[in-house]
Backbone bond lengths (Angstrom), bond angles and torsions (degrees), N, CA, C in turn:
res aa  C-N    CA-C-N  psi(-1)  N-CA   C-N-CA  omega(-1)  CA-C   N-CA-C  phi
1 X - - - 1.443 - - 1.527 109.14 -
2 X 1.318 118.06 128.83 1.460 120.81 -178.70 1.515 110.55 -81.34
3 X 1.327 114.45 147.52 1.460 119.70 -179.67 1.528 110.06 -74.33
4 X 1.314 115.31 141.93 1.464 121.01 178.41 1.522 109.68 -71.82
5 X 1.335 118.16 145.47 1.468 119.58 178.07 1.529 111.23 -69.07
6 X 1.325 115.15 142.59 1.468 121.14 179.61 1.527 110.22 -67.94
7 X 1.336 115.07 148.94 1.462 121.17 179.79 1.518 109.60 -126.43
8 X 1.308 116.01 146.27 1.463 121.65 178.17 1.529 109.77 -70.43
9 X 1.338 117.52 141.31 1.464 119.80 175.14 1.532 112.10 -58.30
10 X 1.323 117.31 -29.54 1.475 120.88 -179.96 1.526 111.92 -60.45
11 X 1.334 116.82 -29.04 1.462 120.32 -179.40 1.526 112.55 -66.73
12 X 1.325 117.07 -18.11 1.460 120.52 -177.46 1.530 113.20 -97.62
13 X 1.313 117.70 -3.69 1.473 120.60 -173.41 1.524 112.50 -60.04
14 X 1.333 114.93 139.64 1.461 122.71 179.20 1.521 108.53 -134.26
15 X 1.338 116.43 141.15 1.458 122.68 172.52 1.524 107.50 -129.45
16 X 1.317 116.25 128.10 1.470 122.82 177.27 1.524 108.13 -127.39
17 X 1.321 116.48 147.35 1.464 120.60 176.77 1.521 109.44 -127.12
18 X 1.328 115.35 137.06 1.460 122.40 178.29 1.525 108.77 -133.55
19 X 1.326 116.32 154.05 1.462 121.50 171.73 1.521 107.24 -108.78
20 X 1.320 116.66 137.00 1.457 120.49 179.11 1.526 108.62 -81.28
21 X 1.329 114.76 113.08 1.458 122.14 179.44 1.524 109.66 -100.33
22 X 1.328 118.20 163.07 1.479 119.46 179.17 1.531 113.20 -53.48
23 X 1.327 117.73 -35.16 1.469 120.03 179.93 1.531 112.71 -70.60
24 X 1.333 117.98 -10.89 1.470 122.68 179.26 1.523 112.58 -96.25
25 X 1.343 117.60 3.54 1.459 119.80 -171.48 1.519 113.03 -108.65
26 X 1.328 114.27 165.16 1.459 122.24 179.48 1.539 110.02 -101.28
27 X 1.307 116.63 -166.85 1.465 121.91 -175.72 1.530 113.85 -66.84
28 X 1.323 117.95 -17.28 1.470 119.93 179.00 1.529 111.59 -107.00
29 X 1.341 115.30 19.67 1.468 122.43 173.45 1.530 114.48 63.89
30 X 1.324 116.05 29.66 1.462 119.49 171.49 1.531 107.36 -120.60
31 X 1.296 115.98 166.63 1.469 120.51 -174.86 1.525 111.12 -55.35
32 X 1.321 115.75 132.70 1.460 122.31 176.05 1.525 108.06 -68.46
33 X 1.331 116.43 127.60 1.457 120.94 -176.75 1.515 113.79 -56.08
34 X 1.331 116.91 -37.58 1.461 120.49 -179.90 1.519 112.80 -64.64
35 X 1.334 116.75 -34.09 1.467 120.57 177.70 1.525 109.63 -69.17
36 X 1.327 116.73 -43.18 1.466 120.34 178.23 1.528 109.90 -63.48
37 X 1.326 117.00 -39.32 1.466 120.53 177.53 1.524 111.02 -62.57
38 X 1.327 117.31 -38.51 1.462 120.53 177.30 1.527 110.44 -60.90
39 X 1.328 116.45 -46.64 1.468 119.97 179.59 1.526 111.02 -62.68
40 X 1.338 116.50 -40.65 1.466 121.03 177.95 1.522 110.35 -59.81
41 X 1.327 116.77 -45.73 1.463 121.30 -178.63 1.530 110.68 -61.89
42 X 1.325 117.30 -42.52 1.468 120.97 179.46 1.528 110.68 -65.59
43 X 1.316 116.69 -47.58 1.469 121.17 -178.16 1.534 110.23 -60.50
44 X 1.332 116.14 -43.21 1.462 120.64 179.82 1.529 111.25 -67.75
45 X 1.324 117.14 -38.81 1.465 120.46 179.92 1.526 111.27 -62.80
46 X 1.326 116.46 -39.56 1.468 119.53 178.76 1.536 109.42 -63.46
47 X 1.328 117.23 -42.15 1.470 120.17 178.43 1.525 110.83 -61.82
48 X 1.326 117.01 -44.87 1.470 120.76 -179.92 1.528 110.76 -62.90
49 X 1.340 116.57 -42.45 1.468 119.14 178.54 1.521 111.78 -65.86
50 X 1.322 116.86 -37.83 1.476 119.40 177.62 1.520 110.68 -61.62
51 X 1.333 115.74 -36.16 1.462 118.44 -178.40 1.528 111.44 -69.41
52 X 1.333 117.10 -46.76 1.467 118.62 -172.89 1.521 114.47 -103.75
53 X 1.336 117.16 -12.08 1.476 121.97 -178.91 1.527 111.41 54.34
54 X 1.338 114.65 41.44 1.466 122.97 177.80 1.528 108.59 -137.50
55 X 1.315 116.39 168.46 1.460 120.95 172.06 1.520 107.50 -67.98
56 X 1.327 116.26 137.08 1.460 120.84 178.46 1.530 109.61 -128.08
57 X 1.321 115.16 153.72 1.460 121.22 174.31 1.523 108.63 -129.73
58 X 1.314 115.73 150.02 1.463 121.59 178.37 1.516 108.79 -73.54
59 X 1.321 116.87 127.12 1.465 121.74 177.19 1.527 110.89 -100.67
60 X 1.345 116.98 -35.05 1.463 119.63 178.45 1.516 110.11 -161.79
61 X 1.322 114.10 158.99 1.463 121.89 173.03 1.522 105.52 -128.22
62 X 1.322 115.76 121.91 1.470 121.66 -177.75 1.517 110.05 -123.43
63 X 1.310 114.67 161.46 1.466 120.99 173.98 1.518 112.03 49.53
64 X 1.326 116.51 42.64 1.462 120.68 174.44 1.518 107.31 -80.42
65 X 1.322 115.44 119.56 1.468 120.29 -178.43 1.514 109.98 -130.30
66 X 1.328 114.97 133.05 1.460 121.67 173.30 1.524 105.73 -100.42
67 X 1.320 116.29 104.91 1.462 121.84 -173.91 1.519 112.83 -84.45
68 X 1.320 117.20 -34.20 1.466 121.09 -176.21 1.521 108.73 -154.65
69 X 1.342 116.91 149.45 1.472 118.78 178.83 1.526 111.51 -68.88
70 X 1.328 114.35 154.70 1.458 121.42 176.63 1.528 105.66 -120.01
71 X 1.304 117.16 120.26 1.466 121.76 -173.41 1.523 112.82 -87.18
72 X 1.327 115.28 156.07 1.455 121.29 176.87 1.529 108.92 -58.34
73 X 1.321 115.83 137.65 1.461 121.35 -177.98 1.525 114.04 91.40
74 X 1.316 117.15 -15.91 1.460 120.49 178.49 1.530 109.13 -78.10
75 X 1.322 115.33 163.23 1.466 120.39 173.81 1.522 108.71 -109.59
76 X 1.319 114.67 152.74 1.458 120.20 174.26 1.522 108.09 -126.58
77 X 1.310 115.15 142.54 1.453 121.77 174.45 1.514 107.28 -118.79
78 X 1.315 115.03 121.48 1.458 121.35 178.44 1.519 108.72 -98.85
79 X 1.317 115.78 135.08 1.465 122.45 177.60 1.528 106.93 -123.47
80 X 1.332 117.02 132.51 1.464 119.79 176.88 1.520 110.11 -137.93
81 X 1.324 113.50 160.58 1.463 120.52 179.24 1.517 108.43 -167.40
82 X 1.331 116.02 146.97 1.465 120.71 175.46 1.526 107.53 -71.06
83 X 1.323 115.27 128.45 1.466 121.96 -179.48 1.527 110.64 -98.95
84 X 1.337 115.37 -35.07 1.467 120.01 -178.11 1.522 109.33 -148.67
85 X 1.321 115.45 144.76 1.458 121.89 173.74 1.515 107.51 -124.20
86 X 1.311 115.14 129.71 1.456 121.20 178.18 1.529 107.02 -108.95
87 X 1.308 119.43 -151.11 1.466 118.97 -176.70 1.528 111.63 -68.76
88 X 1.329 117.37 -54.39 1.468 120.77 -178.96 1.524 112.46 -124.24
89 X 1.320 116.76 2.31 1.468 120.06 -176.95 1.522 110.99 -127.09
90 X 1.322 113.47 162.95 1.466 121.49 -179.97 1.518 108.82 -138.65
91 X 1.327 116.69 141.98 1.461 120.88 171.00 1.523 107.51 -100.06
92 X 1.326 115.58 131.37 1.457 122.41 -178.62 1.523 108.30 -121.08
93 X 1.329 116.50 132.72 1.460 121.25 175.23 1.519 110.17 -100.72
94 X 1.342 115.54 142.72 1.467 121.30 179.32 1.515 109.07 -134.29
95 X 1.328 116.05 134.12 1.464 121.07 169.73 1.516 108.18 -118.75
96 X 1.322 115.10 146.91 1.459 122.30 177.51 1.517 106.86 -119.89
97 X 1.335 115.78 113.94 1.464 121.37 -179.58 1.522 108.04 -102.14
98 X 1.326 115.98 123.23 1.464 121.30 179.16 1.520 109.29 -94.32
99 X 1.325 115.58 142.65 1.469 120.71 178.67 1.520 109.78 -130.94
100 X 1.326 115.06 126.69 1.454 121.28 172.20 1.527 106.03 -79.91
101 X 1.341 118.81 113.74 1.465 119.82 -174.34 1.523 113.76 -68.93
102 X 1.334 117.54 -17.97 1.464 120.48 -179.01 1.516 112.79 -83.05
103 X 1.352 116.58 -29.75 1.467 120.23 -178.41 1.522 112.93 -110.96
104 X 1.342 116.67 -21.18 1.466 120.61 -175.59 1.511 112.82 82.98
105 X 1.327 117.92 -2.00 1.464 121.16 -179.90 1.527 109.26 -64.61
106 X 1.344 115.70 134.40 1.467 122.43 -178.75 1.519 109.31 -128.99
107 X 1.350 115.76 141.15 1.467 119.98 174.08 1.524 110.07 -154.54
108 X 1.322 115.41 158.85 1.465 119.49 177.23 1.518 107.57 -72.15
109 X 1.322 115.41 121.16 1.456 121.32 -178.89 1.529 111.54 -98.80
110 X 1.325 116.74 -34.22 1.462 121.00 -175.57 1.533 108.56 -148.52
111 X 1.326 115.62 149.47 1.462 120.76 173.65 1.521 108.58 -145.36
112 X 1.326 115.71 152.80 1.466 119.75 -179.60 1.520 110.62 -159.12
113 X 1.305 114.62 157.26 1.458 123.31 172.46 1.521 107.15 -119.63
114 X 1.320 116.83 133.32 1.459 121.44 -179.41 1.521 109.67 -127.80
115 X 1.316 115.76 149.56 1.454 121.36 174.57 1.523 108.28 -113.47
116 X 1.321 115.54 132.02 1.462 122.62 178.36 1.508 109.22 -120.66
117 X 1.329 115.49 149.85 1.454 122.51 176.40 1.525 107.26 -118.84
118 X 1.323 116.33 136.39 1.468 121.85 176.48 1.525 108.66 -85.98
119 X 1.342 115.35 138.12 1.462 120.21 -177.14 1.521 112.10 -125.62
120 X 1.336 114.71 148.71 1.463 121.16 171.98 1.531 108.19 -78.11
121 X 1.331 116.99 174.63 1.468 121.63 179.80 1.526 111.81 -60.48
122 X 1.344 117.54 -27.86 1.464 119.18 179.62 1.532 112.63 -98.25
123 X 1.338 116.43 16.61 1.462 120.63 171.33 1.511 116.56 84.22
124 X 1.320 117.88 14.08 1.469 120.52 177.61 1.526 109.55 -94.12
125 X 1.325 114.37 146.38 1.468 119.65 177.48 1.523 109.96 -61.34
126 X 1.328 115.41 145.29 1.462 118.71 178.51 1.528 109.84 -137.11
127 X 1.326 117.83 154.81 1.469 121.19 -178.85 1.527 112.28 -62.93
128 X 1.333 114.40 148.59 1.465 121.37 175.58 1.531 108.33 -116.31
129 X 1.329 117.34 155.85 1.469 119.35 178.45 1.534 110.93 -64.35
130 X 1.316 117.03 144.94 1.467 119.21 173.35 1.529 109.64 -70.56
131 X 1.328 115.53 164.41 1.463 120.02 176.71 1.522 109.97 -90.39
132 X 1.312 115.54 140.58 1.454 122.28 172.90 1.534 105.73 -93.22
133 X 1.322 116.24 96.57 1.467 121.52 -176.11 1.522 108.91 -81.72
134 X 1.332 115.62 117.56 1.462 120.40 -171.12 1.524 114.53 -108.34
135 X 1.331 117.61 -16.86 1.464 119.43 -177.35 1.530 109.41 -126.57
136 X 1.323 115.83 161.31 1.463 120.39 176.06 1.525 110.45 -61.06
137 X 1.314 117.13 -36.87 1.462 121.30 179.44 1.533 110.77 -64.62
138 X 1.330 117.49 -41.06 1.463 121.10 177.19 1.532 111.18 -66.12
139 X 1.332 117.13 -39.65 1.467 120.59 179.01 1.528 110.75 -66.03
140 X 1.322 117.11 -40.40 1.470 120.98 178.72 1.535 110.46 -66.38
141 X 1.329 117.63 -42.89 1.472 121.22 178.07 1.530 110.21 -61.62
142 X 1.325 116.79 -38.45 1.464 120.70 178.46 1.532 110.85 -65.36
143 X 1.342 117.12 -44.23 1.471 120.43 178.70 1.531 110.63 -59.75
144 X 1.329 116.78 -42.97 1.459 120.56 178.05 1.528 110.57 -63.84
145 X 1.334 117.15 -39.30 1.465 121.35 179.13 1.534 110.75 -64.05
146 X 1.329 116.94 -39.49 1.468 119.75 177.63 1.525 110.78 -60.47
147 X 1.330 115.92 -42.10 1.463 120.28 179.06 1.534 110.61 -65.20
148 X 1.331 117.51 -43.87 1.466 120.73 178.20 1.524 110.52 -61.38
149 X 1.330 116.88 -38.98 1.461 121.01 179.58 1.523 110.49 -61.07
150 X 1.329 116.88 -45.70 1.472 120.28 178.40 1.530 110.62 -61.12
151 X 1.320 116.61 -41.45 1.470 120.34 178.39 1.526 111.15 -64.63
152 X 1.341 117.31 -41.69 1.474 121.26 178.28 1.518 110.93 -61.08
153 X 1.339 115.66 -46.95 1.462 120.01 -178.25 1.528 111.41 -63.66
154 X 1.329 117.60 -38.57 1.468 118.88 179.34 1.530 110.82 -71.79
155 X 1.324 118.54 -36.83 1.472 121.47 177.36 1.517 111.71 -65.07
156 X 1.309 116.35 -34.60 1.466 121.22 -178.03 1.529 110.95 -56.16
157 X 1.321 116.65 -35.97 1.459 121.30 -178.62 1.526 113.14 -83.76
158 X 1.316 117.48 -15.84 1.468 119.41 -173.52 1.516 113.91 -116.96
159 X 1.318 118.88 6.08 1.461 118.73 -175.83 1.528 112.61 -118.69
160 X 1.326 116.38 42.80 1.459 119.60 -178.05 1.532 112.97 -94.97
161 X 1.334 118.32 -18.40 1.469 120.81 -176.44 1.514 111.98 -59.67
162 X 1.300 117.84 -44.68 1.469 119.58 -178.31 1.524 110.68 -66.31
163 X 1.342 117.31 -32.90 1.464 119.85 178.90 1.524 110.76 -67.72
164 X 1.331 116.87 -41.57 1.469 120.37 177.96 1.520 110.64 -65.35
165 X 1.328 117.98 -34.11 1.450 122.83 178.56 1.525 111.94 -64.76
166 X 1.311 116.57 -42.84 1.466 121.82 -176.07 1.522 111.78 -83.99
167 X 1.328 117.84 -30.79 1.470 122.37 -179.94 1.527 109.35 -123.74
168 X 1.359 116.40 67.84 1.462 118.39 -177.20 1.529 111.88 -62.33
169 X 1.328 114.72 147.43 1.461 119.93 178.48 1.516 114.17 86.42
170 X 1.301 118.32 -5.39 1.462 122.50 178.55 1.518 108.07 -96.07
171 X 1.315 116.77 133.52 1.464 120.46 177.89 1.523 110.06 -101.41
172 X 1.324 115.64 148.51 1.463 121.46 179.80 1.505 109.99 -76.25
173 X 1.333 115.17 154.54 1.465 120.91 174.24 1.485 109.66 -94.49
């Protein structure tokens, strides 16, 4: 099997813009976290698909942080890009920048890291192109992603107790 050609992380970049409407808010009139998470997942999925040009599915969401509230009527701009590519998976970073349209003030409201897996038509994992790391910043982000991946994989084997507690009678696969 021949190795796939490396691709620049810039080729996967995605920018999405949303306006926070009343139906997107919670009881304190700021963006509902679940709605923001949905947008993050979509933005990241597009970046992952751009990188591998295959169907992708979300495998995990890590380091999801809500840094500041986003008010009704404000706009958010989501930015995503593939940070690391492994054999069949990719780590994608997403930032959500909130903008008050009346003042123009902008700040990072939310950030997250997601892992996606590329799949064949019959649902089997498939290889993804490696990343062509061109800058020191990209190389450092990749090294950090490798470390996070190792931590995720080790946690996967050791974090089943809470799942059995909440879903008793279910066995792991």
